[in-house]
C-alpha positions as CSV (number, residue, x, y, z in Angstrom):
1,M,36.2,-64.7,-45.5
2,Q,36.9,-61.0,-44.9
3,P,33.8,-58.6,-44.0
4,F,32.7,-56.5,-47.4
5,G,33.2,-53.1,-45.6
6,K,37.1,-54.5,-45.0
7,R,37.4,-55.6,-48.5
8,L,35.9,-52.3,-49.8
9,R,38.0,-50.4,-47.8
10,S,41.3,-52.2,-49.3
11,Y,40.6,-50.5,-52.7
12,D,42.7,-47.7,-53.6
13,G,40.4,-44.2,-52.6
14,Y,42.1,-43.0,-56.0
15,Y,40.0,-44.9,-58.3
16,I,36.6,-44.5,-56.2
17,A,37.2,-40.8,-56.8
18,I,37.9,-41.3,-60.5
19,A,34.3,-43.4,-60.8
20,L,32.5,-40.8,-58.6
21,V,33.7,-38.0,-60.6
22,S,33.2,-40.2,-64.1
23,T,29.2,-40.9,-62.8
24,F,29.0,-37.0,-61.9
25,L,30.0,-35.8,-65.3
26,C,27.7,-38.1,-67.0
27,C,24.6,-37.2,-65.2
28,L,25.6,-33.7,-66.0
29,L,25.6,-34.2,-69.4
30,L,22.6,-36.3,-69.8
31,L,20.2,-34.7,-67.6
32,P,19.2,-32.2,-69.9
33,K,18.6,-34.9,-73.1
34,I,16.5,-37.1,-70.3
35,C,14.8,-33.9,-68.9
36,P,14.4,-30.6,-71.3
37,G,15.1,-27.8,-69.1
38,C,16.0,-30.0,-65.8
39,G,20.1,-29.8,-66.4
40,P,22.5,-27.2,-66.3
41,G,23.5,-28.0,-69.6
42,T,26.8,-28.4,-72.1
43,S,28.3,-24.9,-70.8
44,T,28.3,-25.8,-67.1
45,L,29.9,-29.3,-68.0
46,I,32.7,-27.7,-69.7
47,A,33.0,-25.1,-66.9
48,F,33.5,-27.7,-64.5
49,V,35.7,-29.9,-66.9
50,N,38.1,-26.6,-67.1
51,A,38.1,-26.1,-63.5
52,L,38.8,-29.3,-62.8
53,G,42.4,-28.6,-64.7
54,G,43.0,-25.5,-63.0
55,G,42.0,-23.8,-65.9
56,N,43.5,-25.9,-68.6
57,P,40.6,-28.0,-70.5
58,L,41.2,-31.5,-70.0
59,I,39.3,-32.1,-73.1
60,R,41.2,-32.5,-76.8
61,Y,41.7,-29.3,-78.4
62,L,43.2,-28.0,-81.2
63,P,45.9,-25.4,-80.7
64,I,46.1,-22.4,-82.5
65,Q,48.7,-21.5,-84.7
66,R,50.2,-18.2,-86.2
67,T,53.0,-17.2,-88.1
68,A,53.4,-13.9,-87.0
69,P,51.5,-10.6,-85.4
70,G,49.0,-9.1,-87.8
71,N,47.6,-12.4,-89.2
72,I,44.5,-14.1,-88.4
73,T,42.9,-17.5,-89.3
74,L,38.9,-17.3,-89.6
75,L,36.2,-19.9,-89.7
76,A,32.9,-18.8,-90.9
77,I,30.1,-21.3,-89.9
78,G,26.9,-21.6,-90.6
79,D,24.1,-22.2,-93.1
80,S,23.1,-20.9,-96.8
81,I,23.6,-17.8,-95.8
82,T,27.6,-18.2,-94.5
83,F,28.6,-19.6,-97.8
84,G,26.6,-16.9,-99.9
85,L,23.6,-18.0,-101.7
86,W,22.4,-15.5,-104.3
87,S,25.7,-13.4,-103.7
88,S,27.8,-12.3,-106.9
89,G,30.6,-14.3,-107.4
90,P,28.9,-16.5,-107.5
91,F,28.6,-17.2,-103.9
92,N,31.0,-15.0,-102.4
93,G,29.1,-13.8,-99.6
94,Y,29.7,-11.7,-97.0
95,R,33.7,-13.3,-96.8
96,L,35.3,-11.7,-99.8
97,C,33.9,-8.6,-98.5
98,L,35.2,-8.9,-95.1
99,L,38.5,-10.1,-96.3
100,N,38.8,-6.6,-98.4
101,L,37.9,-4.8,-95.4
102,L,40.3,-6.6,-92.9
103,T,43.1,-6.1,-95.0
104,G,42.4,-2.9,-96.1
105,T,42.5,-3.5,-99.8
106,E,40.0,-2.2,-102.8
107,P,36.2,-3.8,-103.2
108,V,37.9,-5.6,-106.2
109,W,39.4,-8.4,-104.6
110,S,43.3,-9.3,-106.0
111,V,45.7,-11.8,-105.8
112,N,48.6,-9.3,-104.6
113,Q,47.1,-7.9,-101.7
114,T,48.0,-4.7,-100.7
115,V,48.3,-3.3,-96.9
116,S,46.9,0.1,-96.6
117,P,47.1,2.4,-93.0
118,D,43.5,1.3,-92.4
119,A,44.0,-2.6,-92.6
120,L,43.1,-4.8,-89.2
121,F,45.4,-7.2,-90.3
122,Q,48.2,-8.1,-92.9
123,H,47.1,-11.5,-93.9
124,V,43.4,-13.4,-93.3
125,T,43.5,-16.8,-93.8
126,Y,39.6,-18.9,-94.3
127,V,39.5,-22.0,-92.9
128,G,36.5,-24.9,-93.0
129,S,36.2,-28.0,-94.9
130,S,34.3,-26.4,-97.6
131,R,35.3,-23.9,-100.8
132,I,33.2,-22.1,-102.9
133,G,33.4,-18.1,-104.4
134,N,35.4,-16.7,-107.3
135,F,38.9,-16.3,-104.9
136,S,40.9,-18.6,-103.9
137,N,41.0,-18.0,-100.1
138,N,37.2,-19.3,-100.1
139,R,37.1,-21.9,-97.1
140,H,34.1,-21.9,-95.0
141,Q,31.7,-24.2,-93.1
142,G,28.7,-22.9,-94.5
143,E,25.9,-26.0,-94.7
144,G,23.2,-25.0,-97.0
145,G,19.4,-26.1,-95.8
146,E,20.7,-27.1,-92.2
147,T,19.4,-26.4,-88.7
148,I,21.5,-25.6,-85.9
149,A,21.5,-29.2,-84.4
150,R,22.6,-30.3,-88.1
151,I,25.5,-27.5,-88.5
152,Q,26.8,-29.1,-85.0
153,Y,26.7,-32.5,-86.2
154,L,28.6,-31.6,-89.6
155,F,31.0,-30.0,-87.6
156,E,32.0,-32.3,-85.1
157,R,32.8,-34.3,-88.2
158,A,34.7,-31.7,-90.1
159,V,36.9,-30.4,-87.1
160,E,39.1,-33.7,-87.0
161,N,40.7,-32.7,-90.3
162,Y,41.1,-28.9,-89.4
163,G,44.5,-29.3,-88.0
164,A,44.5,-26.6,-85.8
165,A,42.2,-23.9,-84.3
166,P,41.2,-20.7,-86.3
167,D,41.7,-17.1,-84.3
168,A,38.0,-16.5,-84.8
169,V,35.0,-18.0,-85.5
170,L,32.4,-16.2,-87.3
171,L,28.6,-17.8,-86.2
172,M,25.4,-17.2,-87.3
173,A,22.9,-20.1,-87.2
174,G,18.8,-20.3,-87.1
175,A,17.4,-19.6,-90.2
176,N,16.5,-22.6,-91.2
177,D,14.9,-23.6,-87.3
178,I,13.0,-20.5,-87.8
179,N,12.1,-21.3,-91.8
180,E,11.0,-25.0,-90.7
181,D,9.3,-24.6,-87.5
182,V,11.5,-26.9,-85.3
183,D,11.0,-26.8,-81.8
184,L,11.2,-23.1,-81.5
185,P,11.1,-22.5,-77.9
186,R,14.5,-24.7,-77.8
187,A,16.5,-23.2,-80.6
188,P,18.2,-20.7,-78.5
189,S,19.3,-23.5,-76.2
190,R,20.7,-25.8,-79.0
191,L,22.4,-22.3,-80.5
192,G,24.1,-22.4,-76.9
193,D,24.9,-26.1,-77.5
194,L,26.8,-25.0,-80.7
195,I,28.5,-22.2,-79.1
196,D,29.8,-24.6,-76.2
197,A,30.7,-27.2,-79.2
198,L,32.9,-24.9,-80.8
199,F,34.9,-23.7,-77.3
200,W,34.9,-27.4,-76.4
201,R,37.2,-27.5,-79.7
202,F,38.7,-24.3,-79.5
203,P,38.7,-23.1,-76.0
204,R,41.4,-20.2,-76.9
205,T,39.8,-18.7,-80.3
206,V,37.1,-15.7,-80.6
207,V,33.7,-16.9,-81.1
208,I,31.2,-14.2,-82.8
209,V,28.1,-14.9,-82.7
210,S,25.8,-12.6,-85.0
211,E,21.9,-12.8,-84.6
212,L,19.7,-13.4,-87.7
213,T,19.5,-11.2,-90.3
214,P,15.9,-9.8,-91.3
215,V,13.0,-11.7,-92.9
216,K,11.7,-9.7,-95.7
217,N,7.6,-10.4,-96.8
218,N,6.9,-13.1,-94.4
219,A,5.5,-11.6,-90.9
220,T,5.3,-15.3,-89.5
221,L,9.1,-15.7,-90.1
222,E,9.7,-12.7,-88.8
223,R,8.2,-12.8,-85.5
224,R,10.1,-16.0,-85.1
225,K,13.3,-14.2,-85.9
226,I,12.5,-11.7,-83.3
227,A,12.0,-14.2,-80.8
228,F,15.4,-16.1,-81.6
229,N,17.1,-13.1,-81.7
230,E,16.1,-11.8,-78.4
231,A,17.4,-14.8,-76.8
232,V,20.8,-14.5,-78.5
233,P,22.3,-11.5,-76.0
234,A,21.7,-14.0,-72.9
235,L,23.6,-16.6,-74.4
236,I,26.6,-14.7,-74.6
237,E,26.3,-13.1,-71.4
238,A,25.9,-16.2,-69.7
239,R,29.7,-17.6,-71.6
240,E,31.0,-14.2,-71.1
241,R,30.5,-15.1,-67.4
242,L,32.8,-17.9,-67.9
243,N,35.6,-15.6,-69.2
244,W,35.2,-17.0,-72.5
245,K,36.1,-15.0,-75.2
246,I,32.9,-13.9,-77.0
247,I,31.1,-11.1,-78.6
248,G,27.5,-10.5,-80.4
249,V,26.9,-8.5,-83.4
250,N,23.4,-7.5,-84.7
251,M,22.7,-7.9,-88.2
252,S,19.1,-6.6,-88.4
253,A,20.5,-3.5,-86.7
254,V,22.4,-2.5,-89.9
255,F,19.9,-3.9,-92.8
256,E,17.5,-1.7,-94.9
257,L,14.4,-3.7,-96.6
258,P,13.8,-4.7,-99.2
259,H,16.9,-3.4,-100.8
260,D,19.3,-5.6,-98.6
261,M,17.6,-8.6,-98.8
262,A,17.7,-11.1,-101.9
263,D,14.5,-13.4,-101.0
264,T,12.7,-14.2,-98.0
265,L,15.9,-14.8,-96.1
266,H,18.9,-14.7,-97.8
267,P,20.8,-11.4,-98.2
268,S,21.1,-9.5,-101.4
269,D,24.9,-8.2,-102.1
270,A,24.2,-5.2,-100.3
271,G,23.0,-7.2,-97.4
272,Y,26.2,-9.1,-97.6
273,A,28.0,-6.3,-97.6
274,K,26.5,-5.0,-94.7
275,M,27.2,-8.5,-92.6
276,A,30.8,-7.6,-93.4
277,T,30.9,-4.4,-91.6
278,E,29.1,-6.1,-89.0
279,W,31.7,-9.2,-88.7
280,L,34.6,-6.4,-88.9
281,R,33.0,-4.4,-86.0
282,G,32.8,-7.7,-84.2
283,L,36.8,-8.5,-84.6
284,T,38.0,-5.2,-84.2
285,E,36.3,-5.1,-80.7
286,A,38.4,-8.4,-80.0
287,K,41.4,-7.3,-81.2
288,D,41.0,-4.1,-79.0
289,R,40.4,-6.1,-76.2
290,G,43.5,-7.7,-76.8
291,W,42.7,-11.1,-77.6
292,F,44.5,-11.3,-80.7
293,D,47.5,-10.4,-79.1
294,W,49.3,-13.5,-78.4
295,G,51.6,-14.3,-75.3
296,A,54.1,-16.7,-74.4
297,D,51.7,-19.4,-73.2
298,D,50.4,-19.5,-76.8
299,E,51.2,-22.2,-79.4
300,D,53.4,-20.4,-82.3
301,A,54.0,-23.0,-85.1
302,S,53.3,-23.0,-89.3
303,A,50.4,-21.3,-90.8
304,I,47.3,-23.1,-91.9
305,D,48.0,-23.7,-95.6
306,D,44.4,-22.6,-97.4
307,G,46.0,-24.5,-100.4
């Protein structure tokens, strides 16, 4: 019988390396779950995996599909504010106003859109698994009443049917976490996990992250919101250091109370219109950075059908 050491050396070192790397990745991913605050988290795991691929993610991701310069696909993801609770339409929210701002159309939406000199894009297509609003281009991923963790869970279920990655994601989540007092010290960390999940699936997509809108007539919720919002810039800066295409916007800075809020947590039509202007600012900044100027290495294919 051969000594154990000799038998061990007979194995191909390649497979041993595979086993060691796999073990390391599993530990890296599970440590934050076993011991909260002990591990580096999902973003470090993604950065490590991407580094192994020389900058090309070794994960299953969706390619971006474009038709022509000037076109853009947007994924609006979040909670009931994303689908537009208490807005006109009903439920057009900020999405219809943003559509008009991006394409330079009149405030009242019409099927035959015209492109004005002020248009940021010639054609905008919303994507997502849900529809709501009295305009046809009304897809979204707004999950009413859901916390950050649930929004991430529902996104992971829905994304398999997307077919392609959006050019940009508009993310605002956390209102239900502060409203329901769900492990508030770790709420920003959960938002970071959701951001990482988006980049995990859409590594070439621009992700615009919004701080929460104001709270009306509830001092306790307002204090929670302020604490949550104060943590968001650090989440964005950490991912900027990974060279991810991420931008932050601050909705609270443009709201006027009580006029811009329909109830404690949800904007009025005026508030949703101001949200649209902030998303526009973020998208304009991304375009100015050249993040929508696709080169030869980017996938070009047929448009995503919004029908």
